[in-house]
N, C-alpha and C positions, 0 to 999 in steps of 0.2 A: 479044480483049477482055481487059480488066484483071480480075484476080481480086478479089472483094470482100474477101477476107482480107488483101489487100495494099494497103489503102486507109488513108490517114491523113487525118483531117479536122483543120483548123487554123483557130482563130478567135482573132484578136488585136485589140488596141486601140492598139498602138503599133508603130512601125517596128522598134524594137529587139527587141521580142518576135517580130515577124514573122521577122526574120533568124535569130534563135536557133532557132525552131521549124522553119522551112523547112530549115535546115542539119541539124537532128536527124532530121527525116523523111527527107531524102535519104540520110543515113548509114545509117539503119535499112533503107530499101529497097535500098540498094546491097548490103548483106549478103545479102538474099534473092535479088536479081538475079544476084549472083556464083554462087550455088549452081545456078541454073537455066541461066544464060548465054543466055537467049532474049529477055528483055524489057528495055526501057529504062524511064526514069522520066519521068512526066508531071506537071507541077505546073500546076494549074488555079486561076485566080483567078475564083471564082464571083461574088463582089461584094466591095466594099471590106471588108477584114478577115476575109474568109472564103475559105479556100483548101482544095484537096484535092491530096494527093500519092498517086499510084498507080503500080503497075507496069503497063506498057502494051506490047502487041505491036505497036502502031502507032509505037512509038519504038524505033529500033535499039538492040540491046544495047550498053552502055557510053556511052549518050548520055542527057542530061537535056534535056527541052524544056518550054517554058512555053506556056500557053494562057490567054488572057484572054476571059471570056465577057461 
């Protein structure tokens, strides 16, 4: 399961901000993932404009996957 301390919530109102914030979240999580070497990154679209980026043991190390709810 994902660790709550490795969760980034993102709320945006424009596509430009979304791209910036998702890229920043992935960069931040990549640093943590590299140290452990066991989790990938899961980006979840919870609803329009609301996203969550987490480390996940359900995603292979070195991979980023997207999930839309």
